[in-house]
C-alpha positions as CSV (number, residue, x, y, z in Angstrom):
1,M,328.2,-97.3,68.6
2,R,327.3,-94.1,70.4
3,M,326.4,-91.1,68.2
4,D,326.9,-87.5,69.6
5,P,324.2,-85.0,68.7
6,D,325.0,-82.7,65.8
7,P,327.0,-79.9,67.3
8,C,325.3,-77.3,65.1
9,V,321.8,-78.4,66.3
10,K,323.0,-78.5,69.9
11,G,324.5,-75.1,69.6
12,N,321.4,-73.7,68.1
13,K,319.2,-75.3,70.8
14,N,321.4,-74.0,73.6
15,H,321.5,-70.5,72.0
16,N,317.7,-70.3,71.6
17,D,317.0,-71.7,75.1
18,S,319.6,-69.6,76.9
19,P,318.2,-67.2,79.5
20,E,320.2,-64.4,78.1
21,H,318.8,-64.9,74.6
22,T,315.2,-65.1,75.9
23,Q,315.6,-62.0,77.9
24,E,317.1,-60.2,74.9
25,E,314.1,-61.2,72.7
26,K,311.6,-60.0,75.4
27,Q,313.4,-56.6,75.4
28,K,313.3,-56.3,71.6
29,R,309.7,-57.3,71.0
30,P,308.0,-54.3,72.8
31,C,310.3,-52.0,70.9
32,D,309.4,-53.7,67.6
33,I,305.7,-53.5,68.4
34,F,306.0,-49.8,69.4
35,C,307.8,-49.0,66.1
36,V,305.1,-50.7,64.0
37,R,302.4,-48.8,65.9
38,F,304.4,-45.6,65.6
39,L,304.6,-46.0,61.8
40,F,300.9,-46.7,61.2
41,A,299.0,-45.0,64.1
42,G,299.2,-41.7,62.3
43,L,297.7,-43.1,59.0
44,L,294.3,-44.1,58.0
45,E,293.4,-47.6,56.8
46,S,293.3,-46.3,53.2
47,S,297.1,-46.1,53.3
48,M,297.2,-49.9,53.2
49,R,294.3,-50.3,50.8
50,L,295.0,-47.8,48.0
51,K,298.0,-47.3,45.8
52,P,299.4,-43.8,45.7
53,H,297.9,-42.9,42.4
54,E,294.6,-44.3,43.4
55,A,294.5,-42.3,46.6
56,Q,295.3,-39.1,44.7
57,N,292.6,-39.9,42.2
58,Y,290.0,-40.3,44.9
59,R,291.3,-37.2,46.6
60,K,290.7,-35.1,43.5
61,K,287.2,-36.6,43.2
62,A,286.4,-35.7,46.8
63,L,287.5,-32.1,46.1
64,W,285.3,-31.9,43.0
65,V,282.3,-33.4,44.9
66,S,282.8,-30.9,47.7
67,W,282.9,-27.9,45.3
68,V,279.8,-29.1,43.6
69,S,278.1,-29.6,47.0
70,I,279.0,-26.1,48.2
71,V,277.5,-24.4,45.1
72,V,274.4,-26.5,45.0
73,T,273.6,-26.4,48.7
74,L,274.3,-22.7,48.9
75,I,271.6,-22.1,46.2
76,L,269.3,-24.5,48.0
77,A,269.9,-22.8,51.4
78,V,269.0,-19.4,50.0
79,A,265.8,-20.8,48.4
80,A,264.9,-22.7,51.6
81,F,265.4,-19.7,53.9
82,T,263.1,-17.7,51.5
83,V,260.4,-20.4,51.7
84,S,260.8,-20.6,55.5
85,F,260.2,-16.9,56.1
86,M,257.5,-16.5,53.5
87,R,255.6,-19.7,54.3
88,H,256.4,-20.1,58.0
89,S,257.7,-23.6,57.6
90,A,259.8,-25.1,60.4
91,S,260.9,-27.9,58.1
92,A,262.0,-25.5,55.4
93,F,264.0,-23.6,58.1
94,G,265.5,-26.8,59.3
95,F,266.5,-27.8,55.7
96,A,267.9,-24.3,55.1
97,F,270.1,-24.6,58.2
98,D,271.1,-28.1,57.2
99,A,272.0,-26.9,53.7
100,T,274.1,-24.1,55.3
101,L,275.7,-26.9,57.5
102,D,276.3,-28.9,54.3
103,V,278.2,-25.9,52.8
104,M,280.4,-25.6,55.9
105,S,281.0,-29.4,56.1
106,S,282.0,-29.5,52.5
107,A,284.4,-26.6,53.0
108,I,285.9,-28.6,55.9
109,V,286.3,-31.6,53.6
110,L,288.0,-29.2,51.1
111,W,290.5,-28.2,53.8
112,R,290.9,-31.9,54.8
113,Y,292.0,-32.9,51.2
114,S,293.7,-29.7,50.2
115,N,297.1,-31.1,51.0
116,A,298.0,-34.0,48.6
117,A,300.7,-35.3,51.0
118,A,298.2,-35.6,53.9
119,V,295.6,-37.7,52.0
120,H,296.1,-40.6,54.6
121,S,296.7,-38.3,57.6
122,A,294.7,-39.5,60.6
123,H,295.4,-36.4,62.6
124,R,294.0,-34.1,59.9
125,E,291.0,-36.4,59.5
126,Y,290.2,-36.3,63.2
127,I,290.6,-32.5,63.4
128,A,288.1,-32.1,60.5
129,C,285.6,-34.4,62.3
130,V,285.9,-32.4,65.6
131,I,285.1,-29.2,63.7
132,L,282.2,-30.9,62.0
133,G,280.9,-32.1,65.4
134,I,281.0,-28.6,66.8
135,V,279.2,-27.2,63.7
136,F,276.6,-30.0,63.9
137,I,275.8,-29.2,67.6
138,L,275.4,-25.4,67.0
139,S,273.2,-25.9,63.9
140,S,271.0,-28.4,65.7
141,L,270.3,-25.9,68.5
142,C,269.2,-23.3,65.9
143,I,266.9,-25.9,64.2
144,L,265.4,-27.0,67.5
145,G,264.8,-23.4,68.6
146,K,262.9,-22.5,65.5
147,A,260.9,-25.7,65.4
148,I,259.9,-25.5,69.1
149,H,259.0,-21.8,68.6
150,D,256.6,-22.7,65.8
151,L,255.0,-25.5,67.8
152,A,254.6,-23.2,70.8
153,T,252.9,-20.5,68.8
154,R,250.9,-23.0,66.8
155,M,252.1,-21.6,63.5
156,P,250.9,-23.7,60.5
157,P,253.0,-23.8,57.3
158,E,251.6,-22.1,54.1
159,V,251.5,-24.4,51.1
160,D,252.1,-23.3,47.4
161,D,253.9,-24.4,44.2
162,F,257.1,-22.7,45.2
163,L,257.4,-24.8,48.3
164,Y,256.8,-28.0,46.3
165,S,259.5,-27.1,43.7
166,V,262.1,-26.3,46.4
167,S,261.3,-29.6,48.2
168,I,261.6,-31.8,45.2
169,V,264.8,-30.2,43.9
170,S,266.4,-30.2,47.4
171,G,265.5,-33.8,48.1
172,L,266.9,-35.1,44.8
173,S,270.0,-33.0,44.8
174,C,271.0,-33.9,48.3
175,A,270.3,-37.6,47.7
176,V,272.7,-37.6,44.8
177,L,275.4,-35.8,46.7
178,A,275.0,-38.1,49.7
179,V,275.6,-41.2,47.6
180,A,278.7,-39.7,46.0
181,K,280.1,-38.7,49.4
182,F,279.4,-42.1,51.0
183,M,281.1,-43.9,48.1
184,L,284.2,-41.7,48.3
185,G,284.3,-41.8,52.1
186,K,284.3,-45.6,52.0
187,K,287.2,-45.7,49.5
188,L,289.3,-43.2,51.4
189,T,288.2,-44.6,54.8
190,S,287.3,-41.0,55.7
191,R,285.0,-40.3,58.6
192,A,284.8,-36.6,57.5
193,L,283.5,-37.5,54.1
194,I,281.0,-40.0,55.5
195,T,279.8,-37.3,57.9
196,D,279.4,-34.9,55.1
197,G,277.4,-37.6,53.3
198,F,275.3,-38.1,56.4
199,N,274.5,-34.4,56.4
200,S,273.5,-34.5,52.7
201,M,271.3,-37.5,53.5
202,V,269.6,-35.6,56.3
203,G,269.1,-32.7,53.8
204,A,267.4,-35.1,51.3
205,I,265.1,-36.4,54.0
206,M,264.3,-32.9,55.1
207,G,263.6,-31.8,51.6
208,F,261.1,-34.6,51.0
209,S,259.7,-34.0,54.6
210,I,258.8,-30.5,53.6
211,L,256.7,-31.9,50.7
212,I,255.1,-34.6,52.9
213,S,254.2,-32.2,55.8
214,A,252.8,-29.6,53.4
215,E,250.7,-32.2,51.6
216,V,249.4,-33.6,54.9
217,F,248.5,-30.1,56.1
218,K,246.7,-29.4,52.9
219,Q,244.5,-32.4,53.3
220,H,244.3,-32.3,57.1
221,P,244.7,-28.8,58.6
222,D,244.3,-30.2,62.1
223,V,247.7,-31.9,61.7
224,W,249.5,-28.5,61.7
225,F,252.1,-29.7,64.2
226,L,253.7,-32.3,61.8
227,D,256.0,-29.7,60.2
228,G,257.4,-28.5,63.5
229,S,257.7,-32.0,64.9
230,I,259.8,-33.1,61.9
231,G,262.0,-30.1,62.6
232,V,262.5,-31.1,66.2
233,L,263.3,-34.7,65.2
234,I,265.9,-33.6,62.6
235,G,267.4,-31.2,65.1
236,L,267.8,-34.0,67.7
237,I,269.3,-36.4,65.1
238,I,271.9,-33.8,64.1
239,L,272.6,-33.0,67.8
240,A,273.1,-36.7,68.7
241,Y,275.4,-37.2,65.7
242,G,277.5,-34.1,66.6
243,V,277.9,-35.2,70.2
244,K,278.9,-38.7,69.2
245,L,281.4,-37.3,66.7
246,L,283.1,-35.2,69.4
247,K,283.1,-38.1,71.8
248,D,284.8,-40.4,69.3
249,M,287.2,-37.9,67.7
250,V,288.6,-35.7,70.5
251,P,290.6,-38.5,72.1
252,R,291.9,-39.5,68.7
253,V,293.1,-36.0,68.0
254,R,295.1,-36.1,71.2
255,Q,296.5,-39.6,70.4
256,T,297.7,-38.7,66.9
257,R,299.0,-35.2,67.8
258,N,302.6,-36.4,68.1
259,Y,302.5,-38.4,64.9
260,E,301.6,-35.3,62.8
261,R,304.9,-33.7,63.7
262,F,306.8,-36.3,61.7
263,E,304.7,-35.9,58.5
């Protein structure tokens, strides 16, 4: 006895294999992919990792850390500039400029998270990073100029207890701030916060480098160039980071410019 195929299965098979249906699916898929990209391209990865209340909690913590960073690094910048001009220390001048940069970068992070609705905004994030990159480059040029001038004029640093005190307080304070910013930056997937943390980490290294170069000069006066060399090295690191930040973020600002209009 001959059995005919199930008309339902036959119908489904013909429907799925029909050229018209295949063509229709091909036309729909690019649209679906575009819609998914359109929805998520303007958001950071944190939008899929964090619940709304968690994101707002971390945002508030980022604001608090930024305010504390501004107050602490502003005090350290004034102290370091004083040490730099009184003791002719290129490292102290470099740290003072880095502390000033830390104040500005923390202010940029404050702007970045001032809008609660834009906590996951990729466009706002990338704009903050571009501004940070420009500030990094300008600051690095000032640090390099001072350090190279001190090396060219063979100006040795003057060592005293005030220099030691500023170095230790600066190094410890910036190290604590760097850890807090790195942790929050990882949670919020924020390149701006991580960049701010990087700047604080550089400040911590420079704070301790003032102590090291001063102690080395005290024991070996012929190594007078160590202080200026550290200033040049730090200046180059900040310059390279600033250039890379601009290279990475400027195209992303352009890519997400249209998405920001729909927020």
